[in-house]
Structures are given as C-alpha cells and as structure tokens.
DSSP file (Angstrom, degrees, kcal/mol; ACC not computed):
  #  RESIDUE AA STRUCTURE BP1 BP2  ACC     N-H-->O    O-->H-N    N-H-->O    O-->H-N    TCO  KAPPA ALPHA  PHI   PSI    X-CA   Y-CA   Z-CA
    1    1 A M              0   0    0      0, 0.0     3,-0.1     0, 0.0    35,-0.0   0.000 360.0 360.0 360.0 116.0  162.4  102.9   90.6
    2    2 A R        +     0   0    0      1,-0.3    36,-3.2    35,-0.1     2,-0.4   0.927 360.0   9.1 -84.4 -50.1  163.0   99.2   91.1
    3    3 A S  S    S+     0   0    0     33,-0.2    -1,-0.3    34,-0.2     2,-0.3  -0.999  75.2 128.5-138.5 134.8  159.5   97.8   90.6
    4    4 A A  E     -A   35   0A   0     31,-1.8    31,-3.6    -2,-0.4     2,-0.6  -0.957  50.4-122.0-170.6 161.2  156.2   99.5   89.4
    5    5 A L  E     -A   34   0A   0     -2,-0.3    64,-2.3    29,-0.2    65,-1.7  -0.969  39.4-160.1-111.2 112.1  153.3   99.3   87.1
    6    6 A I  E     -Ab  33  70A   0     27,-3.0    27,-3.0    -2,-0.6     2,-0.5  -0.800   8.5-155.7-102.8 129.8  153.5  102.5   85.1
    7    7 A A  E     -Ab  32  71A   0     63,-2.5    65,-2.4    -2,-0.4    25,-0.2  -0.872  11.5-178.1-100.1 132.2  150.6  104.0   83.2
    8    8 A I  E     -A   31   0A   0     23,-2.0    23,-2.5    -2,-0.5    65,-0.1  -0.950  29.6-124.5-130.5 115.2  151.3  106.3   80.3
    9    9 A P  E     -A   30   0A   0      0, 0.0    12,-2.2     0, 0.0     2,-0.3  -0.354  44.5-172.8 -55.0 130.9  148.4  108.0   78.4
   10   10 A S  E     -AC  29  20A   0     19,-2.9    19,-1.4    10,-0.3    18,-0.5  -0.917  28.4-127.3-136.2 155.4  149.0  107.0   74.8
   11   11 A D    >   -     0   0    0      8,-2.3     3,-1.6    -2,-0.3    10,-0.1  -0.498  62.8 -41.0 -86.6 164.1  147.9  107.6   71.3
   12   12 A L  T 3  S+     0   0    0      1,-0.3    -1,-0.1    -2,-0.2     3,-0.0  -0.485 123.6  24.8 -67.1 135.8  147.0  104.6   69.1
   13   13 A P  T 3  S-     0   0    0      0, 0.0    -1,-0.3     0, 0.0     2,-0.1  -0.954  91.7-150.8-104.1   4.1  148.3  101.9   68.7
   14   14 A G    <   +     0   0    0     -3,-1.6     3,-0.2     1,-0.2     2,-0.1  -0.232  43.2 101.9  80.4-179.4  149.9  102.1   72.3
   15   15 A G  S >  S-     0   0    0     29,-0.2     3,-1.1     1,-0.2    85,-0.4  -0.288  90.4 -54.0  91.3 179.0  153.1  100.4   73.2
   16   16 A L  T 3  S+     0   0    0      1,-0.3    85,-3.5    84,-0.2    86,-0.4   0.806 134.7  48.0 -62.7 -33.8  156.6  101.6   73.7
   17   17 A D  T 3  S+     0   0    0     -3,-0.2    -1,-0.3    83,-0.2    -2,-0.1   0.593  89.6 108.1 -81.9 -13.7  156.8  103.3   70.2
   18   18 A A  S <  S-     0   0    0     -3,-1.1    82,-2.4     1,-0.1    83,-0.2  -0.301  78.6-103.2 -72.4 148.9  153.4  105.1   70.5
   19   19 A P        -     0   0    0      0, 0.0    -8,-2.3     0, 0.0     2,-0.3  -0.376  37.2-111.8 -60.4 143.7  153.2  108.8   71.0
   20   20 A V  B     -C   10   0A   0     77,-0.4   -10,-0.3   -10,-0.2     2,-0.3  -0.683  32.6-123.9 -79.3 137.6  152.4  110.0   74.6
   21   21 A S        -     0   0    0    -12,-2.2    53,-0.3    -2,-0.3     3,-0.1  -0.588   7.6-143.9 -83.0 138.9  148.9  111.5   74.7
   22   22 A A  S    S+     0   0    0     -2,-0.3     2,-0.5     1,-0.2    -1,-0.1   0.589  89.4  59.1 -82.9  -4.7  148.8  115.1   76.0
   23   23 A H    >   -     0   0    0      1,-0.1     3,-1.1    51,-0.1     4,-0.4  -0.880  62.7-171.6-124.8  99.1  145.5  114.5   77.7
   24   24 A F  G >  S+     0   0    0     -2,-0.5     3,-0.5    51,-0.4    -1,-0.1   0.818  87.9  48.5 -62.4 -33.1  145.6  111.7   80.3
   25   25 A G  G 3  S+     0   0    0     99,-0.9    -1,-0.2     1,-0.2    26,-0.1   0.594 118.9  36.9 -81.7 -16.4  141.8  111.8   80.9
   26   26 A Q  G <  S+     0   0    0     -3,-1.1    -1,-0.2    98,-0.4    -2,-0.2   0.121  85.1 129.5-123.3  23.4  140.9  111.8   77.2
   27   27 A C    <   -     0   0    0     -3,-0.5   -16,-0.1    -4,-0.4     3,-0.1  -0.390  64.7-122.5 -81.3 159.2  143.4  109.5   75.7
   28   28 A A  S    S-     0   0    0    -18,-0.5    20,-2.3     1,-0.2     2,-0.3   0.866  85.4 -22.6 -64.6 -37.7  142.6  106.6   73.4
   29   29 A L  E     -AD  10  47A   0    -19,-1.4   -19,-2.9    18,-0.3     2,-0.4  -0.943  60.5-113.5-160.9 174.6  144.3  104.1   75.7
   30   30 A Y  E     -AD   9  46A   0     16,-2.7    16,-2.0    -2,-0.3     2,-0.6  -0.988  20.6-141.6-119.4 129.4  147.0  103.7   78.4
   31   31 A T  E     -AD   8  45A   0    -23,-2.5   -23,-2.0    -2,-0.4     2,-0.6  -0.835  17.9-152.4 -91.5 128.3  150.2  101.8   77.9
   32   32 A L  E     -AD   7  44A   0     12,-3.3    12,-2.3    -2,-0.6     2,-0.6  -0.884   9.9-168.5-103.1 123.4  151.0   99.8   81.0
   33   33 A V  E     -AD   6  43A   0    -27,-3.0   -27,-3.0    -2,-0.6     2,-0.6  -0.941   8.8-151.8-115.8 115.2  154.6   99.2   81.5
   34   34 A Q  E     -AD   5  42A   0      8,-2.3     7,-3.7    -2,-0.6     8,-1.3  -0.771  12.3-162.6 -89.5 125.7  155.6   96.7   84.3
   35   35 A V  E     +AD   4  40A   0    -31,-3.6   -31,-1.8    -2,-0.6     2,-0.4  -0.921  11.9 175.6-108.4 126.3  159.0   97.4   85.7
   36   36 A K  E >  S- D   0  39A   0      3,-2.7     3,-1.9    -2,-0.5   -33,-0.2  -1.000  72.7  -6.4-133.3 130.6  160.9   94.8   87.7
   37   37 A N  T 3  S-     0   0    0     -2,-0.4   -34,-0.2     1,-0.3   -35,-0.1   0.850 128.8 -58.8  52.4  37.8  164.5   95.3   89.0
   38   38 A G  T 3  S+     0   0    0    -36,-3.2     2,-0.3     1,-0.2    -1,-0.3   0.523 118.0 102.9  74.9   4.8  164.7   98.6   87.2
   39   39 A E  E <  S-D   36   0A   0     -3,-1.9    -3,-2.7   -37,-0.4     2,-0.3  -0.909  82.3-100.5-124.5 148.1  164.1   97.0   83.8
   40   40 A I  E     +D   35   0A   0     -2,-0.3    -5,-0.2    -5,-0.2     3,-0.1  -0.515  40.4 173.2 -63.1 121.6  160.9   96.8   81.5
   41   41 A A  E     -     0   0A   0     -7,-3.7     2,-0.3     1,-0.4    -6,-0.2   0.755  60.9  -6.2-101.6 -30.5  159.4   93.4   82.1
   42   42 A S  E     -D   34   0A   0     -8,-1.3    -8,-2.3     2,-0.0     2,-0.4  -0.989  52.7-151.2-161.8 158.9  156.2   93.6   80.1
   43   43 A V  E     +D   33   0A   0     -2,-0.3     2,-0.3   -10,-0.2   -10,-0.2  -0.995  24.8 156.8-137.9 127.0  154.1   96.1   78.1
   44   44 A T  E     -D   32   0A   0    -12,-2.3   -12,-3.3    -2,-0.4     2,-0.3  -0.856  26.7-135.3-135.7 173.6  150.2   95.9   77.7
   45   45 A T  E     -D   31   0A   0     -2,-0.3     2,-0.4   -14,-0.2   -14,-0.2  -0.940   8.7-163.3-131.2 158.8  147.6   98.4   77.0
   46   46 A V  E     -D   30   0A   0    -16,-2.0   -16,-2.7    -2,-0.3    -2,-0.0  -0.995  32.6-107.2-137.3 134.7  144.1   99.2   78.4
   47   47 A N  E     -D   29   0A   0     -2,-0.4   -18,-0.3   -18,-0.2   -19,-0.1  -0.327  32.4-116.2 -65.2 142.9  141.5  101.3   76.6
   48   48 A G        -     0   0    0    -20,-2.3     2,-0.4   -21,-0.1    -1,-0.1  -0.277  32.1-132.1 -67.0 164.0  140.7  104.7   77.9
   49   49 A V        -     0   0    0    -24,-0.1     2,-0.2   -20,-0.0   -22,-0.1  -0.913  13.5-110.5-126.7 147.7  137.2  105.4   79.2
   50   50 A E        -     0   0    0     -2,-0.4     3,-0.2     1,-0.1   -24,-0.1  -0.557  29.1-166.9 -68.2 137.2  134.7  108.1   78.6
   51   51 A H     >  +     0   0    0     -2,-0.2     4,-0.5     1,-0.1     7,-0.2  -0.018  50.4 114.6-126.2  39.2  134.3  110.1   81.8
   52   52 A S  T  4 S+     0   0    0      1,-0.2     2,-0.7     2,-0.1     3,-0.4   0.927  80.4  54.1 -69.9 -39.7  131.2  112.2   81.4
   53   53 A E  T  4 S+     0   0    0      1,-0.2    -1,-0.2    -3,-0.2    -3,-0.0  -0.853 125.7  11.5 -93.3 110.7  129.7  110.2   84.2
   54   54 A G  T >4 S-     0   0    0     -2,-0.7     3,-1.4    -3,-0.1    -1,-0.2   0.296 101.0-135.2 102.7  -5.3  132.0  110.4   87.2
   55   55 A G  T ><  -     0   0    0     -4,-0.5     3,-1.6    -3,-0.4    -2,-0.1  -0.148  65.3 -18.1  57.6-144.2  134.2  113.1   85.7
   56   56 A C  T 3> S+     0   0    0      1,-0.3     4,-0.5     2,-0.2    -1,-0.2   0.454 123.7  76.2 -81.3   1.7  137.9  112.9   85.9
   57   57 A M  H <> S+     0   0    0     -3,-1.4     4,-2.5     1,-0.2    -1,-0.3   0.596  77.9  78.4 -84.8 -12.9  137.8  110.3   88.6
   58   58 A V  H <> S+     0   0    0     -3,-1.6     4,-2.4     1,-0.2    -1,-0.2   0.964  94.9  44.9 -59.0 -56.2  136.8  107.6   86.0
   59   59 A P  H  > S+     0   0    0      0, 0.0     4,-2.5     0, 0.0     5,-0.2   0.826 110.0  57.3 -60.7 -31.2  140.4  107.2   84.7
   60   60 A V  H  X S+     0   0    0     -4,-0.5     4,-2.2     2,-0.2    -2,-0.2   0.965 109.7  43.7 -64.5 -48.1  141.7  107.1   88.3
   61   61 A R  H  X S+     0   0    0     -4,-2.5     4,-2.4     2,-0.2    -1,-0.2   0.911 111.9  53.3 -60.8 -42.9  139.4  104.2   89.2
   62   62 A L  H  X S+     0   0    0     -4,-2.4     4,-1.1     1,-0.2    -2,-0.2   0.959 113.3  42.3 -61.6 -48.9  140.2  102.3   85.9
   63   63 A L  H  <>S+     0   0    0     -4,-2.5     5,-2.1     1,-0.2     4,-0.4   0.837 112.5  53.3 -71.1 -30.1  144.0  102.5   86.6
   64   64 A A  H ><5S+     0   0    0     -4,-2.2     3,-1.4    -5,-0.2    -1,-0.2   0.917 107.0  53.4 -64.2 -42.7  143.7  101.7   90.3
   65   65 A E  H 3<5S+     0   0    0     -4,-2.4    -2,-0.2     1,-0.3    -1,-0.2   0.757 105.1  54.5 -60.5 -30.8  141.7   98.6   89.2
   66   66 A Q  T 3<5S-     0   0    0     -4,-1.1    -1,-0.3    -5,-0.2    -2,-0.2   0.585 118.7-111.9 -79.5 -11.1  144.6   97.6   86.9
   67   67 A G  T < 5 +     0   0    0     -3,-1.4    -3,-0.2    -4,-0.4   -62,-0.2   0.661  53.9 170.3  82.0  21.3  147.0   97.8   89.8
   68   68 A V      < +     0   0    0     -5,-2.1    -1,-0.2     1,-0.1   -62,-0.2  -0.392  16.6 179.6 -60.5 136.8  148.9  100.8   88.5
   69   69 A T        +     0   0    0    -64,-2.3    21,-2.1     1,-0.3     2,-0.3   0.491  66.2  27.8-113.8  -9.8  151.4  102.3   91.1
   70   70 A A  E     -be   6  90A   0    -65,-1.7   -63,-2.5    19,-0.3     2,-0.4  -0.990  60.3-167.9-148.9 150.3  152.8  105.2   88.9
   71   71 A M  E     -be   7  91A   0     19,-2.3    21,-4.0    -2,-0.3     2,-0.5  -0.999  12.3-146.3-140.0 147.1  151.7  107.4   86.1
   72   72 A I  E     + e   0  92A   0    -65,-2.4     2,-0.3    -2,-0.4    21,-0.2  -0.951  29.0 160.6-113.5 131.1  153.4  109.8   83.8
   73   73 A A  E     - e   0  93A   0     19,-2.8    21,-1.4    -2,-0.5     3,-0.1  -0.993  41.8-141.2-146.5 149.8  151.5  112.8   82.7
   74   74 A S  S    S-     0   0    0     -2,-0.3     2,-0.3   -53,-0.3    -1,-0.1   0.791  88.2  -8.3 -77.1 -33.0  152.3  116.2   81.1
   75   75 A G        +     0   0    0     49,-0.1   -51,-0.4   -53,-0.1     2,-0.3  -0.983  61.2 178.7-161.3 165.2  149.6  118.0   83.2
   76   76 A M        -     0   0    0     -2,-0.3    45,-3.0    43,-0.2    48,-0.2  -0.913  26.0-116.6-173.4 141.6  146.7  117.4   85.5
   77   77 A G     >  -     0   0    0     -2,-0.3     4,-1.7    43,-0.2    45,-0.2  -0.226  37.5-103.4 -80.0 175.1  144.2  119.2   87.6
   78   78 A M  H  > S+     0   0    0     43,-0.4     4,-2.5     2,-0.2     5,-0.2   0.889 113.0  56.6 -71.4 -40.9  143.9  119.1   91.4
   79   79 A R  H  > S+     0   0    0      1,-0.2     4,-2.1     2,-0.2    -1,-0.2   0.958 111.8  40.0 -61.1 -52.5  140.9  116.7   91.6
   80   80 A P  H  > S+     0   0    0      0, 0.0     4,-2.7     0, 0.0    -1,-0.2   0.888 114.5  54.6 -62.8 -35.8  142.4  113.8   89.6
   81   81 A L  H  X S+     0   0    0     -4,-1.7     4,-2.5     1,-0.2    -2,-0.2   0.925 109.4  46.2 -56.5 -45.2  145.8  114.4   91.2
   82   82 A M  H  X S+     0   0    0     -4,-2.5     4,-2.0     1,-0.2    -1,-0.2   0.836 111.8  53.9 -67.3 -35.1  144.2  114.1   94.7
   83   83 A G  H  X S+     0   0    0     -4,-2.1     4,-1.1    -5,-0.2    -2,-0.2   0.871 109.4  46.2 -64.0 -39.1  142.4  111.0   93.4
   84   84 A F  H ><>S+     0   0    0     -4,-2.7     5,-2.3     2,-0.2     3,-0.5   0.935 111.2  52.6 -69.6 -43.6  145.6  109.3   92.2
   85   85 A Q  H ><5S+     0   0    0     -4,-2.5     3,-1.2     1,-0.2    -2,-0.2   0.875 108.0  50.9 -60.6 -39.2  147.3  110.1   95.4
   86   86 A S  H 3<5S+     0   0    0     -4,-2.0    -1,-0.2     1,-0.3    -2,-0.2   0.734 108.9  52.5 -70.5 -23.0  144.4  108.6   97.5
   87   87 A A  T <<5S-     0   0    0     -4,-1.1    -1,-0.3    -3,-0.5    -2,-0.2   0.301 119.4-113.5 -89.7   9.2  144.7  105.5   95.4
   88   88 A N  T < 5S+     0   0    0     -3,-1.2     2,-0.6     1,-0.2    -3,-0.2   0.840  71.7 138.3  62.0  37.8  148.4  105.3   96.1
   89   89 A I      < -     0   0    0     -5,-2.3     2,-0.5    -6,-0.1   -19,-0.3  -0.963  46.5-143.4-111.2 114.1  149.4  106.0   92.5
   90   90 A T  E     -e   70   0A   0    -21,-2.1   -19,-2.3    -2,-0.6     2,-0.5  -0.706  11.7-148.4 -84.6 127.6  152.3  108.5   92.2
   91   91 A V  E     -e   71   0A   0     -2,-0.5    24,-3.7   -21,-0.2     2,-0.5  -0.855   8.7-159.3-100.1 125.3  152.0  110.8   89.3
   92   92 A Y  E     -eF  72 114A   0    -21,-4.0   -19,-2.8    -2,-0.5     2,-0.5  -0.879  12.8-133.5-109.0 134.9  155.1  112.0   87.7
   93   93 A R  E     +eF  73 113A   0     20,-3.1    20,-1.2    -2,-0.5     2,-0.3  -0.746  37.1 155.8 -86.2 122.2  155.3  115.2   85.5
   94   94 A L        +     0   0    0    -21,-1.4     2,-0.3    -2,-0.5    18,-0.1  -0.968  13.6 179.9-146.6 132.1  157.2  114.8   82.2
   95   95 A T        +     0   0    0     -2,-0.3     3,-0.1     1,-0.1   -73,-0.0  -0.917  59.7  35.5-127.1 158.4  156.8  116.8   79.0
   96   96 A G        +     0   0    0     -2,-0.3     2,-0.3     1,-0.3    -1,-0.1   0.446  66.5 144.3  84.6   2.7  158.6  116.5   75.7
   97   97 A A        -     0   0    0      1,-0.1   -77,-0.4    -3,-0.1    -1,-0.3  -0.596  41.0-150.8 -73.0 134.0  159.0  112.7   75.5
   98   98 A D  S    S+     0   0    0     -2,-0.3     2,-0.3   -79,-0.1    -1,-0.1   0.505  73.3   9.6 -87.6  -2.8  158.6  111.6   71.9
   99   99 A S  S  > S-     0   0    0    -80,-0.2     4,-2.3     1,-0.1   -82,-0.2  -0.985  78.1-101.7-160.8 168.8  157.3  108.2   72.7
  100  100 A V  H  > S+     0   0    0    -82,-2.4     4,-2.3   -85,-0.4     5,-0.2   0.943 121.0  51.3 -57.1 -49.3  156.0  106.0   75.6
  101  101 A G  H  > S+     0   0    0    -85,-3.5     4,-2.6     1,-0.2    -1,-0.2   0.886 108.3  51.1 -59.0 -38.7  159.4  104.2   75.8
  102  102 A A  H  > S+     0   0    0    -86,-0.4     4,-2.3     1,-0.2    -1,-0.2   0.932 110.3  50.5 -64.1 -41.7  161.3  107.5   76.0
  103  103 A A  H  X S+     0   0    0     -4,-2.3     4,-2.1     2,-0.2    -2,-0.2   0.884 110.9  47.8 -63.1 -38.9  159.0  108.6   78.8
  104  104 A V  H  X S+     0   0    0     -4,-2.3     4,-3.0     1,-0.2     5,-0.3   0.956 112.3  49.5 -65.0 -49.8  159.5  105.4   80.8
  105  105 A Q  H  X S+     0   0    0     -4,-2.6     4,-1.8     1,-0.2    -2,-0.2   0.852 109.3  50.7 -62.1 -32.6  163.2  105.6   80.3
  106  106 A A  H  X>S+     0   0    0     -4,-2.3     5,-3.1     2,-0.2     4,-0.5   0.924 112.0  49.7 -70.6 -40.7  163.3  109.3   81.5
  107  107 A L  H ><5S+     0   0    0     -4,-2.1     3,-1.5     4,-0.2     5,-0.3   0.956 112.5  46.0 -58.1 -53.4  161.3  108.2   84.6
  108  108 A L  H 3<5S+     0   0    0     -4,-3.0    -1,-0.2     1,-0.3    -2,-0.2   0.814 111.3  53.8 -63.2 -28.6  163.6  105.3   85.3
  109  109 A G  H 3<5S-     0   0    0     -4,-1.8    -1,-0.3    -5,-0.3    -2,-0.2   0.526 119.7-108.2 -83.6  -3.4  166.6  107.6   84.8
  110  110 A G  T <<5S+     0   0    0     -3,-1.5    -3,-0.2    -4,-0.5    -2,-0.1   0.605  82.5 124.5  95.0  11.1  165.3  110.1   87.3
  111  111 A S      < +     0   0    0     -5,-3.1     2,-0.4    -6,-0.2    -4,-0.2   0.430  56.8  73.8 -89.2   3.7  164.3  112.8   84.8
  112  112 A A        -     0   0    0     -6,-0.4     2,-0.3    -5,-0.3   -18,-0.2  -0.925  68.3-146.2-120.6 146.0  160.7  113.1   86.0
  113  113 A E  E     -F   93   0A   0    -20,-1.2   -20,-3.1    -2,-0.4     2,-0.2  -0.832  24.7-107.1-107.7 145.5  159.4  114.8   89.1
  114  114 A A  E     -F   92   0A   0     -2,-0.3   -22,-0.3   -22,-0.2   -42,-0.0  -0.494  39.2-113.6 -69.7 136.5  156.5  113.7   91.2
  115  115 A F        -     0   0    0    -24,-3.7   -24,-0.2    -2,-0.2    -1,-0.1  -0.360  32.1-165.2 -64.8 146.0  153.5  116.1   90.9
  116  116 A S    >>  -     0   0    0     -2,-0.0     3,-1.5     1,-0.0     4,-0.7  -0.858  37.6-103.4-122.3 166.2  152.6  118.0   93.9
  117  117 A P  G >4 S+     0   0    0      0, 0.0     3,-0.6     0, 0.0   -35,-0.1   0.826 122.9  57.2 -54.6 -31.4  149.4  119.8   94.6
  118  118 A A  G 34 S+     0   0    0      1,-0.2    -3,-0.0   -40,-0.0   -40,-0.0   0.694 105.7  50.2 -75.1 -18.6  151.2  123.1   93.9
  119  119 A S  G <4 S+     0   0    0     -3,-1.5    -1,-0.2     2,-0.1   -43,-0.2   0.475  85.6 112.8 -96.5  -7.5  152.2  121.9   90.4
  120  120 A A    <<  -     0   0    0     -4,-0.7   -43,-0.2    -3,-0.6     2,-0.2  -0.326  52.8-153.6 -66.4 148.7  148.7  120.8   89.4
  121  121 A C        -     0   0    0    -45,-3.0   -43,-0.4     2,-0.3    -1,-0.1  -0.568  27.5-103.4-112.6-176.9  147.0  122.8   86.6
  122  122 A G  S    S+     0   0    0    -45,-0.2   -45,-0.2    -2,-0.2     2,-0.2   0.661  94.1  50.0 -80.3 -19.8  143.4  123.4   85.9
  123  123 A G              0   0    0    -47,-0.2    -2,-0.3     1,-0.1  -100,-0.0  -0.530 360.0 360.0-117.1 179.9  143.1  120.9   83.0
  124  124 A H              0   0    0    -48,-0.2   -99,-0.9    -2,-0.2   -98,-0.4   0.259 360.0 360.0-147.8 360.0  143.7  117.3   82.0
C-alpha cells in the first residue's frame, strides 16, 4: 500500500500507541493514519459517533467524509461492509494487534486481508 488514509477504531487517547477497539461502530474515536510512499506521514484522530439514528451507516458516512480510503477492523456485519465498499473504502480484517501502530504496520506489511461479504459477521 503506497498511499492511503487508513482509519483504525481506537480506544482513548487514540494515536499509534492506543489500543485497537474491538467494535468499529462503537469506538471512542478513530485514529486516521495518512500513508504516503508506503510510510506513515501523519496521524490524527476523529471522535466516534453515536449511531442510534441511521444505524451502522453513521460511522461509514463519518469516515467517508474524512476522505478515508482504507479501514482496519476485527469484525463487521454485512450492512456496514457493503456501505464501506460503496464509499470506496477497503476494509481489512486484522485481529490480535496490540496497538494502532502495530495494526498499521501489519497492513503495510501485507498481513491483513481485505474483507469480503463471505467473511462478514453479524456484529460490529
């Protein structure tokens, strides 16, 4: 992956050292990692959103509005996965990363696979 804006659901306080949140749709915030030429260029955060109105498509819209092109998640239901795909955001499945930085490095190193509809689960 040469260039991308990657969203990672994160626990507080966010950033590369933060723990990865297990629930992308209910996380406190998203760490946004800008990758240029295969290297981390910048790191910012954006607050997560309540999604009682609009369901699991609310985080999809939030991240699309931020210009996100890739997302790392440990699990995801079919509806948000299809929403991310229609917003041209590739979702990568990765479990076991001990920090946001480790998750990004795993993705850059090729250790994460793109979610497919067959790999979606019922929850988020």
